[in-house]
Residue, then its C-alpha position, 0 to 999 in steps of 0.5 A: m395894135a398895142g396889146r389890151f385887157v378886156v374883162l366882162e363883170g355882172i353877176d351869175g346870169a347876166g351873159t359874160t361867159t357869152q357875150t365873153s366868146r362873141l366879143a371874141a369871134r367879132l375881133r377874131a373874125s376881123g384880124v384882131a389875135v385875141r385870147t379867153t379867159h376867165e376868174p376862177s381861172d384853169g390854175p392850180i388855186g382857180t381848179l381849187v376856186r372852183q371846188v370850193l364854190s361848187g361845195r365839193i370843199v367845206v372847212p370843217g362844221g361843213r360850211a365854204p370859207g369865210w369871206a376873208t379867206m375867199a379874196l386872199l384865194f381869189a387874188a392869189d388866184r388872180m397874180d398867178h392868172v396875171e402872171t401865166e396866162i395874161d401879161p404875156f399875151v396882151a405883151a405879144g400885141g393880142v386881145v385877153i377878154s376876161d370872163r370877169y376879174d378882180a371887179s367880181s373879188l369887190a363884188y362877191q367878197s363885200v357882199t358877203s362880208g357881213s359889212s352893212t351897205k353903207g359900211m362897205a368900205g372897210p371890206v373893199d377897201w381890202i381887198r382892193s389892197l389884196n390886188r393892188y399888184a394885180r395888172r389894170p384892165d384896159l377897160t370893163i364892161v359890166l353886163d347890167v341885169p335885175s336878179d330876179l333875170a339873172g335867177a330865171r336864166r341860170a334856172a333855166r341852166g338846171e345847174p347845181s346852185q354855187l355857193y354865192e347863188q343866192n337870190e338875196v346876194q345875186r339883189a346885194l350884187a346886182a346893186f353893187y355893179k351899177d355902182l362898181a366904177k365908184h369902187i375902181p374910180n382909175d380905171r374904164v368902166v362902162v355900165i350897158d344893158a344886159q336886158p335884151s336879146i344875146d344878140e343885141v348885147h353883144e352889139r352893145v359891148v361891141e359898141a363899147y369896145q369899139q367906143a373905148f380902143g376907135 
């Protein structure tokens, strides 16, 4: 079987981590070689980004780096991620499933850029240009959930809030993800309703995968 690169996307609390794991287990059970990964990655730049997101690294004045700096950090991590983890496994005929990829940069950094929704083309175009050499996914599955439901899920986890978890940011992100296909028109993007149970959403993810690849 030819290698494949699949990405799951969505706002914080959409279930991307859970569904990445569930899809991988389903494919492995059918004999497919699968590697799961995530962004920020576990590489050196990804580790730095995670520290920024958790508030352990700030710039002078005690604030987080600006959206453009974050976009550059994510793009650098992504290229390292592709070169060290994604490309080798796909080249060997395996399936890589990533919990987030460059669509997250398009969404999160453009939404936090301060541009209005109508004026967001500039940041999106610039972020897309930063990632122009990154491998394109064969399929991107967006888990669509209302921001209030995702917020309740995050609260139930009892974990400290991270950089982008403010409710107003998450509402803007949810709207962006619904229209993700228009921002990456050459990619295969499937948006699925991720409000039902974990099992129901899993079946929808598997269906999207099977429809894409047979």
